[in-house]
C-alpha positions as CSV (number, residue, x, y, z in Angstrom):
1,M,143.2,-83.8,18.1
2,R,146.4,-82.9,16.5
3,N,145.8,-79.1,17.4
4,F,144.9,-80.3,20.9
5,L,148.3,-82.2,21.4
6,K,150.1,-79.1,20.3
7,N,148.5,-76.9,22.6
8,Q,151.2,-75.4,25.3
9,D,148.4,-73.2,27.0
10,G,149.0,-73.6,30.8
11,G,152.4,-74.8,30.7
12,V,153.8,-72.6,32.9
13,M,151.4,-73.3,35.5
14,I,152.1,-77.1,35.6
15,Y,155.9,-76.3,35.7
16,S,155.6,-73.8,38.4
17,A,153.2,-76.0,40.6
18,M,156.0,-78.4,40.3
19,F,158.6,-76.0,41.4
20,L,156.6,-74.7,44.0
21,A,156.4,-78.3,45.5
22,I,159.9,-78.9,45.2
23,G,160.7,-75.5,47.0
24,V,158.5,-76.2,49.6
25,G,160.1,-79.7,50.4
26,A,163.6,-78.1,50.1
27,G,162.4,-75.4,52.6
28,A,161.0,-78.0,55.0
29,L,163.9,-79.9,54.6
30,A,166.1,-77.0,55.5
31,V,164.1,-76.2,58.5
32,D,164.3,-80.0,59.5
33,F,168.2,-79.8,59.2
34,G,168.2,-76.3,61.0
35,C,166.0,-77.4,64.0
36,L,168.6,-80.7,64.3
37,E,171.9,-78.4,64.0
38,L,170.3,-76.2,66.7
39,L,169.4,-78.5,69.1
40,R,172.6,-80.7,68.7
41,S,174.4,-77.3,69.5
42,E,172.6,-76.5,72.2
43,M,172.6,-79.8,74.0
44,Q,176.5,-80.2,73.4
45,H,176.8,-76.6,74.8
46,S,174.7,-77.4,78.1
47,A,176.9,-80.8,78.3
48,D,179.9,-78.7,78.1
49,A,179.1,-76.1,80.7
50,A,177.9,-79.2,83.0
51,A,180.9,-80.9,82.7
52,L,183.3,-77.6,83.5
53,S,181.5,-76.5,86.2
54,G,181.5,-80.2,87.8
55,A,185.3,-80.3,87.0
56,V,186.1,-77.1,89.1
57,Q,184.8,-79.3,91.9
58,L,187.4,-82.1,91.8
59,N,189.8,-80.7,94.3
60,G,190.6,-84.1,96.0
61,Q,188.4,-83.7,99.0
62,D,185.8,-86.6,100.0
63,D,182.8,-84.8,98.7
64,A,184.4,-83.8,95.6
65,M,182.2,-86.0,93.4
66,V,178.9,-85.3,95.4
67,R,179.8,-81.5,95.0
68,G,180.6,-82.2,91.3
69,E,177.6,-84.3,90.5
70,N,175.2,-81.6,92.3
71,V,176.9,-78.6,90.2
72,A,176.7,-80.6,87.0
73,R,173.1,-81.3,87.2
74,N,172.3,-77.9,88.0
75,A,174.7,-75.9,85.7
76,M,173.0,-75.8,82.6
77,A,170.2,-74.0,81.0
78,P,167.0,-76.5,81.5
79,A,165.0,-75.7,78.3
80,S,165.7,-75.4,74.9
81,N,164.1,-73.3,71.9
82,V,163.7,-76.0,69.9
83,P,160.3,-78.0,69.8
84,S,160.4,-81.4,70.5
85,T,158.7,-84.6,71.8
86,G,159.2,-86.9,74.9
87,S,160.2,-84.2,77.3
88,G,159.0,-81.4,75.7
89,T,161.5,-78.7,75.7
90,S,163.5,-79.6,78.6
91,L,167.0,-80.8,78.9
92,S,168.2,-82.8,81.5
93,V,171.4,-84.7,82.8
94,A,170.8,-88.4,82.4
95,S,174.2,-89.5,84.1
96,V,177.4,-88.1,85.7
97,N,180.5,-90.4,85.9
98,F,183.9,-89.7,87.6
99,Y,187.0,-91.4,86.2
100,A,190.7,-91.6,87.7
101,D,191.8,-92.1,84.1
102,Y,189.4,-91.4,81.2
103,T,191.9,-93.0,78.5
104,T,191.7,-96.5,80.1
105,K,187.9,-95.6,81.6
106,V,189.2,-96.4,85.3
107,A,186.5,-95.3,87.6
108,A,187.0,-93.1,90.5
109,T,186.1,-94.5,94.0
110,S,186.8,-91.5,96.0
111,G,187.1,-87.8,95.5
112,L,190.9,-87.9,95.8
113,E,190.7,-90.2,92.8
114,A,188.4,-88.4,90.7
115,K,190.2,-86.5,87.7
116,F,187.6,-86.4,85.1
117,I,183.9,-85.9,84.8
118,E,181.7,-87.5,82.1
119,V,178.0,-86.0,81.9
120,Q,175.8,-87.4,79.4
121,L,172.4,-85.7,78.6
122,A,169.1,-87.5,78.4
123,P,168.4,-88.5,74.6
124,Q,166.2,-85.8,73.1
125,P,163.6,-86.5,70.0
126,V,162.7,-84.1,67.7
127,N,159.9,-83.7,65.4
128,L,160.6,-83.2,61.6
129,L,158.3,-81.1,59.3
130,F,159.4,-83.1,56.2
131,A,159.4,-86.3,57.7
132,P,155.7,-87.1,57.4
133,I,156.4,-87.0,53.4
134,Y,159.2,-89.5,53.5
135,S,157.3,-91.4,56.0
136,V,154.6,-91.7,53.4
137,M,157.0,-92.3,50.6
138,F,159.8,-94.3,52.0
139,G,158.6,-95.7,55.4
140,A,161.1,-93.3,57.2
141,A,160.5,-92.1,61.0
142,T,159.1,-88.9,61.5
143,T,161.4,-87.9,64.6
144,S,165.2,-88.0,65.2
145,T,167.0,-88.5,68.5
146,L,169.9,-86.5,69.4
147,N,172.6,-87.3,72.3
148,A,175.2,-85.3,74.0
149,K,178.1,-86.2,76.0
150,S,181.1,-84.0,77.4
151,V,184.0,-85.0,79.3
152,A,185.9,-82.7,81.6
153,R,189.1,-82.4,83.9
154,V,190.5,-80.0,86.3
155,R,194.3,-79.1,86.2
156,P,194.3,-76.7,89.0
157,Y,197.5,-74.4,89.4
158,V,198.7,-72.0,92.1
159,C,200.6,-68.5,91.6
160,H,203.1,-67.0,93.6
161,A,203.2,-69.9,96.3
162,P,206.7,-70.4,98.0
163,P,208.5,-73.7,97.4
164,L,207.1,-75.6,100.7
165,M,205.3,-79.4,100.7
166,M,204.0,-81.6,103.5
167,C,202.9,-84.9,103.3
168,D,199.2,-85.3,103.8
169,L,198.4,-86.6,107.3
170,S,195.0,-87.9,105.9
171,E,196.8,-90.8,104.7
172,L,197.8,-91.8,108.3
173,D,194.6,-90.7,109.9
174,P,191.7,-89.4,108.1
175,T,190.9,-86.9,111.4
176,L,194.4,-85.2,110.7
177,D,193.5,-84.0,107.1
178,P,194.7,-80.5,107.3
179,T,192.1,-79.1,104.8
180,L,189.6,-79.8,107.9
181,P,188.0,-77.3,109.1
182,A,188.5,-78.5,112.6
183,N,192.1,-78.8,112.1
184,I,192.5,-75.0,111.7
185,G,194.8,-73.6,114.5
186,R,196.9,-76.8,114.5
187,Q,200.6,-76.2,114.5
188,I,202.6,-77.9,111.9
189,R,206.5,-78.6,111.7
190,L,206.9,-78.1,108.2
191,K,210.4,-78.7,107.9
192,E,213.0,-80.4,109.7
193,P,216.7,-79.7,109.5
194,Q,218.9,-82.6,107.6
195,G,219.6,-85.2,110.6
196,G,216.4,-84.2,112.3
197,S,213.8,-86.9,113.2
198,G,210.7,-85.4,111.7
199,S,211.5,-85.4,107.7
200,W,208.3,-86.2,106.0
201,V,209.7,-89.1,103.9
202,P,213.4,-90.2,103.4
203,G,215.1,-87.3,101.3
204,N,212.3,-85.0,101.6
205,F,212.3,-82.0,104.3
206,G,209.3,-80.2,103.0
207,L,210.6,-78.4,99.8
208,L,210.0,-78.1,96.4
209,A,211.7,-77.3,93.0
210,L,210.6,-73.8,91.6
211,P,207.9,-74.1,88.8
212,D,211.1,-74.1,86.3
213,G,212.4,-77.1,87.8
214,S,215.5,-75.5,89.4
215,S,216.1,-76.9,92.8
216,G,219.4,-75.1,94.0
217,A,219.7,-74.0,97.5
218,L,220.0,-70.0,96.3
219,D,217.1,-70.7,93.9
220,I,214.9,-71.7,97.0
221,E,216.4,-69.4,99.5
222,A,215.3,-66.7,97.1
223,A,211.4,-68.1,96.4
224,L,211.4,-68.5,99.9
225,A,212.4,-64.8,100.5
226,A,210.2,-63.2,98.0
227,I,206.7,-61.2,98.6
228,E,205.4,-62.8,95.6
229,P,207.4,-66.1,94.1
230,A,207.4,-65.8,90.3
231,D,205.4,-68.2,88.3
232,C,202.8,-70.8,89.0
233,Y,202.8,-74.3,90.4
234,E,200.8,-76.8,88.2
235,I,198.9,-80.1,89.3
236,D,202.3,-81.9,89.2
237,V,205.3,-80.5,91.3
238,I,208.7,-81.6,91.6
239,T,210.2,-82.4,94.9
240,A,213.5,-81.1,96.2
241,T,215.8,-83.2,98.2
242,G,218.1,-82.0,101.0
243,S,217.5,-79.8,103.9
244,K,219.3,-76.5,103.0
245,T,219.2,-75.7,106.2
246,N,220.7,-72.1,106.3
247,K,219.2,-71.2,102.8
248,V,215.8,-72.1,104.3
249,K,216.5,-70.2,107.5
250,D,217.7,-66.9,105.6
251,G,214.5,-67.1,103.1
252,I,212.1,-67.8,105.8
253,N,213.4,-65.3,108.3
254,T,213.2,-62.1,106.1
255,R,209.6,-62.2,107.0
256,F,211.0,-61.3,110.6
257,D,213.2,-58.8,109.9
258,V,216.3,-60.9,110.5
259,G,218.8,-62.8,108.4
260,A,220.7,-62.1,105.4
261,M,218.3,-61.5,102.8
262,P,217.2,-58.0,101.8
263,Q,213.3,-58.3,101.2
264,P,211.2,-56.6,103.7
265,P,209.5,-58.0,106.9
266,A,206.1,-58.5,107.9
267,P,204.4,-55.5,109.9
268,N,204.4,-57.5,113.0
269,V,207.5,-59.8,113.6
270,I,207.0,-61.4,117.1
271,N,207.6,-64.9,117.8
272,Y,204.4,-67.0,118.8
273,P,204.5,-70.0,121.3
274,Q,204.4,-73.7,120.1
275,D,201.6,-76.0,120.8
276,V,202.0,-77.4,124.2
277,D,202.5,-81.1,122.7
278,L,204.6,-80.1,120.0
279,L,207.1,-78.4,121.8
280,P,208.4,-81.1,124.1
281,D,208.2,-84.2,121.2
282,F,210.4,-83.8,118.1
283,T,208.9,-86.8,116.8
284,L,205.6,-85.2,116.0
285,N,204.8,-83.3,112.9
286,I,201.4,-82.1,114.0
287,G,200.2,-80.6,117.3
288,S,197.0,-80.4,118.9
289,G,196.4,-76.6,118.4
290,V,196.4,-75.9,122.3
291,W,199.0,-73.3,122.8
292,D,199.3,-70.8,126.0
293,I,197.8,-67.5,124.7
294,D,197.2,-66.2,128.3
295,G,200.8,-66.9,129.3
296,Y,201.8,-65.0,126.0
297,W,199.6,-62.1,126.3
298,A,200.6,-61.6,129.9
299,A,204.3,-61.8,129.0
300,K,204.1,-59.6,126.3
301,H,201.4,-57.1,127.1
302,G,202.5,-56.0,130.9
303,G,200.7,-58.7,132.7
304,A,197.2,-57.7,131.1
305,A,194.6,-60.6,130.9
306,T,193.9,-61.7,127.5
307,P,191.1,-59.6,125.7
308,P,187.7,-61.5,125.8
309,A,187.4,-61.4,122.1
310,L,190.7,-63.3,121.8
311,L,189.8,-66.2,124.3
312,G,190.9,-69.3,122.7
313,A,192.2,-67.6,119.6
314,S,194.5,-68.8,117.1
315,R,198.0,-67.3,116.7
316,Y,197.0,-65.7,113.5
317,Q,194.0,-64.2,115.1
318,V,196.4,-63.0,117.9
319,Y,198.8,-61.4,115.3
320,L,195.8,-59.4,113.2
321,Y,194.6,-58.4,116.6
322,E,198.2,-56.7,117.7
323,L,198.3,-55.2,114.2
324,G,194.8,-53.9,114.9
325,E,193.0,-55.2,111.9
326,T,189.4,-55.9,112.0
327,F,188.6,-59.4,111.5
328,A,185.8,-62.2,111.8
329,R,186.0,-65.4,113.9
330,A,184.2,-68.6,114.5
331,G,186.6,-70.2,117.1
332,K,189.8,-70.7,115.2
333,K,188.3,-70.0,111.8
334,T,189.0,-66.5,110.5
335,S,187.6,-64.2,108.1
336,Y,189.9,-61.4,107.1
337,P,188.9,-58.9,105.7
338,P,185.3,-59.7,106.8
339,P,183.1,-59.4,103.6
340,G,181.6,-56.0,103.6
341,G,183.1,-55.2,107.2
342,A,180.7,-57.4,108.6
343,A,180.8,-61.3,110.3
344,P,179.6,-63.9,108.1
345,S,176.6,-66.2,109.5
346,G,178.2,-67.9,112.7
347,Y,181.1,-65.9,113.1
348,T,182.0,-63.0,115.4
349,L,183.3,-59.8,114.3
350,V,186.4,-58.6,116.3
351,T,187.7,-55.0,116.3
352,P,190.7,-54.1,118.3
353,P,190.6,-50.6,119.8
354,A,194.2,-49.9,118.4
355,P,197.2,-51.4,117.1
356,D,199.2,-53.4,120.1
357,L,202.7,-54.4,118.6
358,V,205.0,-56.0,121.3
359,V,207.7,-53.5,122.3
360,D,210.9,-54.5,124.0
361,A,213.4,-51.4,124.1
362,A,216.1,-53.5,125.3
363,N,215.7,-55.8,122.7
364,P,214.3,-54.2,119.6
365,T,215.8,-56.5,116.8
366,L,214.8,-59.9,118.2
367,P,211.8,-61.3,117.5
368,D,211.4,-63.6,120.7
369,F,210.8,-60.2,122.4
370,D,209.8,-57.4,120.0
371,G,207.4,-57.2,117.2
372,V,208.1,-53.9,115.7
373,P,209.8,-54.4,112.4
374,Q,213.1,-51.9,111.9
375,D,212.8,-52.0,108.1
376,V,209.5,-50.8,106.1
377,P,206.9,-53.7,106.0
378,A,206.3,-55.6,102.7
379,S,203.8,-54.3,100.4
380,N,201.5,-57.3,101.2
381,G,200.9,-56.3,104.9
382,Q,199.6,-58.6,107.0
383,A,200.0,-61.6,104.4
384,R,203.9,-61.5,104.6
385,R,203.7,-64.1,107.1
386,L,201.1,-66.3,105.1
387,V,202.4,-69.3,103.0
388,E,200.7,-71.5,100.7
389,V,201.8,-75.5,101.3
390,A,201.2,-78.1,98.9
391,L,199.7,-81.5,100.2
392,L,201.3,-84.5,98.7
393,Q,200.0,-88.2,98.8
394,C,203.4,-89.6,100.2
395,V,202.2,-92.8,101.0
396,A,200.1,-93.8,97.9
397,D,202.5,-92.1,95.1
398,G,205.8,-93.5,97.1
399,I,207.4,-90.1,97.4
400,N,210.9,-90.8,98.0
401,G,213.8,-88.2,96.9
402,H,213.5,-86.2,93.7
403,G,210.6,-86.8,91.6
404,T,207.3,-85.3,90.0
405,Y,204.3,-86.1,92.0
406,P,200.6,-84.8,91.7
407,T,199.2,-82.2,94.5
408,N,195.5,-83.0,93.3
409,G,194.9,-79.3,94.0
410,K,195.1,-79.9,97.7
411,Y,196.7,-76.9,99.4
412,V,196.4,-75.3,102.7
413,E,197.4,-71.6,103.8
414,M,199.4,-71.5,107.0
415,F,200.8,-68.7,109.0
416,I,204.6,-69.0,109.7
417,T,204.5,-68.7,113.8
418,Q,208.0,-67.9,114.5
419,E,211.5,-67.6,112.8
420,V,213.5,-70.4,112.0
421,K,215.9,-71.0,114.6
422,D,219.7,-72.0,114.4
423,P,220.1,-76.1,114.4
424,P,219.2,-78.2,115.6
425,D,215.7,-76.8,115.7
426,A,216.0,-75.4,112.4
427,A,212.6,-76.0,111.5
428,I,209.7,-74.2,109.8
429,Y,206.4,-73.9,112.0
430,G,203.1,-73.1,110.6
431,E,199.6,-72.9,111.8
432,I,197.0,-74.0,109.7
433,V,194.5,-71.1,108.7
434,R,192.6,-72.6,105.9
435,S,192.3,-74.8,102.9
436,L,192.7,-73.2,99.6
437,S,190.4,-73.4,96.4
438,S,189.6,-71.1,93.6
439,Y,186.6,-69.9,95.8
440,S,188.6,-68.7,98.9
441,D,192.0,-67.7,97.0
442,P,192.5,-65.1,94.1
443,E,195.9,-67.1,93.4
444,F,194.4,-70.4,93.1
445,H,193.2,-71.4,89.7
446,A,190.5,-74.4,89.1
447,N,191.9,-74.3,85.6
448,A,188.9,-77.0,84.3
449,A,189.3,-78.1,80.9
450,L,187.1,-79.9,78.1
451,V,188.8,-83.4,77.2
452,E,186.2,-84.6,75.0
């Protein structure tokens, strides 16, 4: 018996078996933790992708939340590489919520209010390899459930935009929203001279401070005259007070090859007629879009009839036609340049036979009569007469005088229809061309960012 108790044969096998069991258990535990972390990472990345994609849609439009939710639900990979239970390996969005302010959890009730998007994924249960042992030993669960949530917001900014703003007319009448396709081609009196009857709100005459905050008359004049104004406007802008009539006039009129500024003009500097209802009524800021195209064409093109391709056209479309530029149109909506040289669905391709600028040898320097610039045109060509204009919520935000206000990412592109005249009609007139977004303009950046 004493020899038996002292016998150590087979001891290594016992220790080996014990350590093998520990090693297998540790390996299984490592696999469990690895699966959990992998799925946790996949779910969080998916939630982040969904939130960021949805945030890009928050542009202040009425359908922003609908678009944001649709994009968020379809933006992420639908499956995980980690085996799980319940819904198999699929990942799905459980809820999408929108907030006007996320810190205080104020829910958004409209596309205009929506600044934040919260995406919550459906809980995902995961099978654990080592859990059955724990279940036998300690009564632990054999699965673990993971959750993922992401919050993003959008802070859009626009680069190379002139310091121009207008009140969002949809506050007065939803049908007057300048971003609506139905309002393309309507003329707007962007800026009234001081003392005029059409200032947007008391103290504000359609001007912004520059992105760096400067708002002196010379600074604004230089920015209005520039081919590409410096810097970028973020979601919040600073309004500039006062009319600055003469400086604004010179800054805009360099596009028409007149005035004191040295910057180059547009390739076509002709003045176009105003909307028939806007012309006699200086209490209006927006016209109907109806203008005398037939009278203009006959007067400026030797009595000829309006080309069939221009029937019912906007002033911007006539401008392109006179330049000999091919474009596509659907009513007053314009696609320029047409993608791939072809008309998009619902559009008609317009190809002018040749450039046909208005020429008046007796008045070569007056945009009322002659459209040929005396100086070499600007490097941005036809875009020289296009400007980006910020839309502000003047009523909701109580805009009055100098202050910082949100744009909510609402901008429209406008075509400057005529030079700025001398007082008392020293106003800027523009025709709505399109609403701006990160899809339609390379200078517009959605700038979505994660918040949580």
